N, C-alpha and C positions, 0 to 999 in steps of 0.2 A: 374476292373474299370479303366477307362483311366484318365490320369492326366491333369490338366489344364496347359497352357503355363507357368504360373508362377511356378507351381510345377516342371515342366520339367527344368526350369532354376535353381531353387534351387538344384534339383538333380544333374544336370550337374556341378554346382559349388562345391558341396560336393564331388562328384566323382573326380573332379580335384584337390582337396586338399585345397580348400579355406576354411578358418576358420572365417575370418571377411570380411564384405562388408561395405565399407565406403560410406555413402550416403549423398548428399546435402540435407539440410533441406528445401526443397522447394516443392511446390505442383506438380511440373512436374513429380516427381518420387513417388508420394504418394501411388498409388496402388501397384507398384512393391515393395516398401519398406514394406508395410503391409503384402504382400505375403512372402517376405524374412524373415520377423520377426516370421512367423509361423513355419519356419523350426527350429527344436530343435538344430541342429548341426551347424548352422550359427549365428554368433553374428553380429548384425547390429549396426554400429556406426554412429550416425547423426553428420554431419559436417555443419558449417555455410554456406559454398559455395562449388560449384562444384570443383573449383580450390583446395580448402582445402582437399576434398575427394581424388582427384587425388594424391596430395602430400602425404597424409597419406598412401595411398595404395602403392605408389612408395617407400616411406621410409620403410614400413613394408617388402616389397619384397626385398629391398636392404639389410636390416639388418638381416632378417631370412633366405633368400635364397629360400623362399617358394612363391608361387603364391598368389596374393592378388587381390581384386576386388573392384571397385567403381562404384557408380551409380550417375548420375547427368544429368542435362539438360541445355542446353543453349538457346533454342528457345521454344516458346509456343508450347505445344502439342508434344514435341520431347524429349524423355528420352533415355538415353543411359547407358549400362551396360559394 
């Protein structure tokens, strides 16, 4: 059975060694966040803003030496991972 794009993203993140995804608590990433939360091996951490999500992911990467990810959006209908 084929996977959805969201499942492919989750799989790629896990294969890349990502453990946490920091997400802005906004409507722009809502569907992506819902799909990421379904993945048992990823921990989704909701942040108040996109900037906070970026800072948290950067801080984790710098402190642990491991890759980290963030999800946020700046413009309507535009989400980035």
